[in-house]
C-alpha positions as CSV (number, residue, x, y, z in Angstrom):
1,M,161.8,-94.5,14.3
2,A,160.6,-94.5,17.8
3,T,157.1,-95.4,18.8
4,D,155.2,-94.2,21.7
5,V,154.7,-96.7,24.3
6,P,151.5,-95.9,26.3
7,H,152.3,-95.6,30.1
8,P,149.7,-96.2,32.8
9,P,148.6,-92.8,34.3
10,A,150.5,-91.8,37.3
11,A,148.9,-92.5,40.6
12,P,147.7,-89.4,42.4
13,A,150.0,-88.2,45.1
14,S,147.3,-88.9,47.8
15,A,147.0,-92.6,46.8
16,S,150.7,-93.3,47.2
17,A,150.6,-91.4,50.6
18,A,147.9,-93.8,51.8
19,V,150.0,-96.8,51.4
20,P,152.4,-96.9,54.5
21,H,155.9,-98.1,54.1
22,A,158.1,-99.2,57.0
23,T,160.9,-96.9,55.8
24,D,158.5,-93.9,56.0
25,R,158.0,-94.6,59.7
26,P,161.1,-94.0,61.5
27,G,161.1,-95.3,65.1
28,D,157.8,-97.2,64.4
29,V,157.8,-100.8,66.1
30,S,158.3,-103.5,63.4
31,P,155.7,-106.3,63.3
32,F,158.6,-108.6,63.8
33,A,159.6,-106.9,67.1
34,L,157.6,-109.2,69.4
35,G,159.0,-112.3,67.7
36,L,162.5,-111.1,67.9
37,L,162.3,-110.2,71.4
38,L,160.9,-113.6,72.3
39,R,163.8,-115.1,70.4
40,R,166.3,-112.9,72.4
41,A,164.5,-113.9,75.7
42,H,164.7,-117.7,74.5
43,W,168.4,-117.4,74.0
44,H,169.0,-115.7,77.3
45,A,166.9,-118.3,79.2
46,A,168.7,-121.3,77.2
47,A,172.0,-119.8,78.3
48,V,171.2,-119.4,81.9
49,M,169.5,-122.9,82.3
50,G,172.2,-124.4,80.1
51,E,174.6,-123.2,82.8
52,A,172.6,-125.0,85.4
53,L,172.5,-128.3,83.3
54,R,176.1,-128.4,82.3
55,P,177.6,-130.0,85.5
56,F,175.0,-132.9,85.1
57,G,176.3,-133.6,81.4
58,V,172.9,-132.9,79.8
59,E,171.6,-130.1,77.5
60,L,168.5,-128.3,77.5
61,R,167.3,-130.5,74.7
62,H,167.6,-133.5,76.9
63,F,166.1,-132.0,79.9
64,A,163.1,-131.0,77.8
65,V,162.5,-134.6,77.0
66,L,162.9,-135.7,80.8
67,I,160.4,-133.0,81.8
68,E,157.8,-134.4,79.4
69,L,158.6,-138.0,80.7
70,V,158.1,-137.0,84.3
71,A,154.9,-135.1,83.4
72,R,153.4,-137.8,81.0
73,G,154.9,-141.0,82.0
74,A,156.0,-143.3,79.0
75,T,155.4,-141.4,75.9
76,V,155.8,-142.2,72.1
77,Q,158.5,-140.5,70.3
78,R,156.3,-138.6,67.9
79,D,154.5,-137.1,71.0
80,L,157.8,-136.1,72.5
81,A,158.8,-134.5,69.3
82,A,155.6,-132.5,69.1
83,A,155.8,-131.5,72.9
84,T,159.5,-130.4,72.7
85,G,159.3,-128.6,69.2
86,S,161.6,-131.1,67.7
87,D,161.5,-133.1,64.6
88,K,161.6,-136.9,64.0
89,A,165.3,-137.2,63.5
90,G,166.1,-134.7,66.4
91,I,164.1,-136.4,68.9
92,M,165.7,-139.7,67.9
93,R,169.0,-138.3,68.6
94,V,168.0,-136.8,72.0
95,V,166.4,-140.2,73.0
96,D,169.6,-141.9,71.8
97,D,171.7,-139.7,74.0
98,L,169.3,-140.3,77.0
99,E,169.5,-144.0,76.6
100,R,173.4,-144.0,76.3
101,K,173.4,-142.0,79.6
102,G,171.0,-144.5,81.3
103,L,168.4,-141.7,81.9
104,A,165.6,-143.2,79.6
105,V,164.7,-146.5,77.8
106,R,162.6,-147.2,74.7
107,K,160.0,-149.8,75.0
108,A,157.6,-151.6,72.7
109,V,154.0,-150.2,72.6
110,P,151.5,-153.1,72.8
111,G,149.5,-153.3,69.7
112,D,151.9,-151.2,67.5
113,R,154.9,-153.0,66.3
114,R,156.6,-149.9,64.9
115,A,156.0,-147.5,67.8
116,R,158.4,-147.1,70.8
117,A,157.5,-145.5,74.0
118,V,160.2,-143.7,75.9
119,E,160.2,-144.0,79.7
120,I,162.4,-142.3,82.3
121,T,164.7,-144.6,84.3
122,P,165.4,-144.3,88.0
123,E,168.7,-142.7,87.3
124,G,166.8,-140.2,85.0
125,R,164.5,-139.5,87.8
126,E,167.3,-139.0,90.3
127,L,169.0,-136.6,87.8
128,F,165.8,-134.7,87.2
129,D,165.4,-134.1,91.0
130,A,169.0,-133.2,91.4
131,V,168.8,-130.7,88.5
132,H,165.8,-129.0,89.9
133,V,167.5,-128.4,93.2
134,A,170.7,-127.0,91.5
135,A,168.7,-124.8,88.9
136,E,166.7,-122.9,91.4
137,P,169.5,-120.1,91.8
138,F,169.7,-119.9,88.0
139,A,165.9,-119.7,87.7
140,E,165.7,-116.9,90.3
141,R,168.6,-115.2,88.2
142,L,166.6,-115.4,85.1
143,V,163.7,-113.3,86.6
144,A,165.7,-111.1,89.0
145,E,164.7,-108.0,87.0
146,L,161.0,-108.6,87.4
147,E,158.6,-107.4,90.1
148,P,156.9,-109.6,92.4
149,G,154.1,-111.7,90.6
150,E,155.6,-110.8,87.2
151,P,157.3,-114.2,86.8
152,E,154.0,-115.9,87.2
153,K,152.1,-113.5,84.8
154,L,154.8,-113.8,82.2
155,A,154.4,-117.7,82.5
156,E,150.7,-117.3,82.0
157,L,151.0,-114.9,79.0
158,L,153.6,-117.1,77.4
159,T,151.5,-120.1,77.9
160,R,148.4,-118.5,76.3
161,L,150.6,-117.2,73.5
162,T,151.9,-120.8,72.6
163,R,148.9,-122.7,73.6
164,D,148.0,-123.5,70.0
165,G,151.4,-124.8,69.2
166,I,151.5,-127.2,72.2
167,E,148.1,-128.9,71.9
């Protein structure tokens, strides 16, 4: 014997039409489009700048730390991790690599027995300067499709877009 199970009333056709579905909007821009475009731009920039770094025996993750050390001076590892978008283990590996290459050293932080500040060495500064000279044509290639003034505008926009993540 079958029993009748009550069903909720069907939604009026106009109510379901009011709820947009991504599949109902062919060609519409996805809310993920900007993020994916930024990701592709990052991959492209990382590949181009990685090419510039390869002859010097360092990777972009190493050079990102050197950039911070030149800009800030001696910096504790946790601040380097935050500034470069790394985690604690990742920044430790990068600093280990830089120390092995003689490009940076860890030093004790006065008043904090557990903290270590990372400092660029004279060899690290020499490499930093040499990379900047060698990277110039790569940087130009990276923005070759942009009009005059657009590279600066792009940098300004990306800085504003990422400001909250940096500070």
